[in-house]
C-alpha positions as CSV (number, residue, x, y, z in Angstrom):
1,M,95.3,113.5,86.9
2,G,93.8,112.3,90.0
3,S,92.9,113.4,93.1
4,F,95.6,113.3,96.1
5,I,93.4,114.0,99.4
6,V,94.9,113.5,103.2
7,N,92.2,114.2,106.3
8,F,92.0,112.8,109.2
9,H,89.2,112.4,111.8
10,V,89.2,112.8,115.1
11,R,86.6,111.7,117.5
12,S,85.8,114.6,119.6
13,T,82.7,116.9,120.3
14,S,85.2,120.1,121.2
15,F,86.3,122.1,118.3
16,K,88.4,123.9,120.6
17,H,90.7,121.2,122.0
18,V,91.3,120.0,118.2
19,K,92.0,123.6,117.0
20,A,94.3,124.1,120.0
21,A,96.2,121.1,119.6
22,L,96.7,120.9,115.9
23,K,97.9,125.1,116.7
24,R,100.7,122.9,119.2
25,M,101.8,120.7,116.8
26,T,101.7,122.5,113.2
27,D,102.6,125.8,111.9
28,S,100.7,124.8,108.5
29,T,97.8,126.1,107.4
30,A,94.8,123.8,108.5
31,Y,91.2,123.4,108.3
32,V,89.0,122.3,111.3
33,S,85.5,121.2,110.8
34,T,82.9,122.0,113.4
35,A,81.6,118.3,115.4
36,R,79.5,116.4,113.5
37,R,77.8,113.0,115.0
38,G,81.1,112.4,117.2
39,W,83.7,113.5,114.6
40,I,86.2,116.6,113.5
41,S,87.8,116.4,110.3
42,L,90.9,118.4,109.5
43,Y,92.6,119.1,106.6
44,E,96.7,120.4,107.4
45,E,98.3,121.6,104.6
46,R,102.0,120.1,105.6
47,A,100.0,116.2,105.4
48,S,98.8,117.1,101.7
49,T,102.6,116.4,100.0
50,Q,101.2,113.3,101.3
51,D,104.7,112.3,103.7
52,E,103.4,109.4,105.5
53,E,105.7,109.7,108.4
54,F,104.2,112.8,108.9
55,I,101.0,111.9,108.8
56,H,101.6,109.0,111.3
57,E,103.1,111.2,113.5
58,L,100.8,114.0,113.6
59,A,97.4,111.1,114.2
60,A,99.4,109.8,117.4
61,E,100.6,113.0,118.3
62,L,96.7,114.3,118.2
63,S,95.4,111.3,119.7
64,T,97.7,111.1,122.7
65,E,97.3,114.9,123.5
66,L,93.2,114.7,122.9
67,K,93.0,110.9,124.5
68,T,90.8,110.2,122.0
69,A,90.8,108.0,118.7
70,V,92.6,109.5,115.5
71,I,92.0,108.2,111.9
72,A,94.1,109.6,109.1
73,F,93.0,108.7,105.2
74,L,95.6,109.0,102.5
75,V,94.1,109.1,98.8
76,H,96.6,109.1,96.0
77,D,95.5,109.8,92.3
78,S,92.0,109.2,93.3
79,D,92.7,105.4,93.0
80,I,94.6,104.3,96.2
81,F,93.3,104.0,99.5
82,D,97.0,103.8,101.4
83,K,96.3,104.3,104.4
84,A,94.2,104.1,107.8
85,T,95.9,104.6,111.1
86,S,93.6,104.7,114.5
87,I,95.5,105.2,117.3
88,L,94.2,105.4,121.1
């Protein structure tokens, strides 16, 4: 069995703003990294079910709320790169 991974990358240096926006959008458990080179990575539990509609909605909401680019990556069974979404 391969890896099943969904993560989001937000063009921001404000951990506080990204965390607060995510908290307003989901009740799921999430990990939000500190900023590195102008990007913050996050892993949201519900997105790990690989529900593509939810992934797109969350990326769009984060992008709109934070007024910045958000990229979502979905890796299915280690060998398929399925989606990349950049929204402004």
